[in-house]
C-alpha positions, 0 to 999 in steps of 0.5 A: 502534474502537467495536467494540473499546470496547464488546466486541461484534461490529457487523454493518452492512448496506449497499447502498453498497460503498464505505461497507462498504469503508471501515468494515467489518473483514470484509465480506460480499458476498451475491446473492439471498440467497446469500453469495458472498464474505466477508473483509477489504476489500482480500482481496475487491478483490484476489481476487474470488471470481466475475464478479459479486464482480469486477463489483461492486467493478470501480468501487470507490475503491481509495485507503482500501482497498489497502495498500502491500504489495499495490502494491509492486514486490517487491525480487525484481524490482529491480536488484541489485549485491551489497547494493545495490538500484536503486529508481528508475532514471530518477533512479539511486537506489540503497540499500544493505541491511545486516542491519537498516538501509537506507542511500542509496548516494552521493546527495548532496542526497537523505535517508531519512526513517522515516515514522510518520504519528503523529510525522512531517508532510507538511511533513517531506517535501520533494523531496530526501526518500526516504520509508520506511514501513510496507508497511501503508501505505494507498494514500491516505498513499502517494500523499500521500507520492510527491506531495510527494517525487517520489521512490520510497516505500521499503517496509521491516519491521523494517530490511529492504526489501521493496519499492518504490513508484514512479508505475507501481505507484501508476497501475496500482493507480488503473486497477485493474490490481492487480500482486499479488493477496496482501492485506496 
């Protein structure tokens, strides 16, 4: 990133919120010369300070701003049987959580893929692939993976399942109905 290379703080002024959200680590929203809210882009989208900010961000494209952690259905909301969790009701997909890993439970024809966008390619994902991703995955990348596999996206950190992204969570986010108010 340019800021890190130059070791300088860069202030960029814009009236284009989508542009500010895309390039800024932190953004500030002002009204009539007064600072109304500042913070990380995802935090502002998920937790607008007041009606002015809420209206200002209402038509923002969330694809490059929101992260999986903010969109996921947490494991506490999944059906559980012992160490097994149902990650997709319509296809009866279950995973088993051990102390530091996930495995599929009796799912012939399906496989898990630990996703690393720097090492994996979209071609590695097929309709038989359940992709395991970082909870910090960008919404755009999660949608690409979900579209390619048709399977739930599992959000895992250090081998522990944190939540799942299915169609409902992604549609809700696209419609601006954010379930979680906790920014990543």
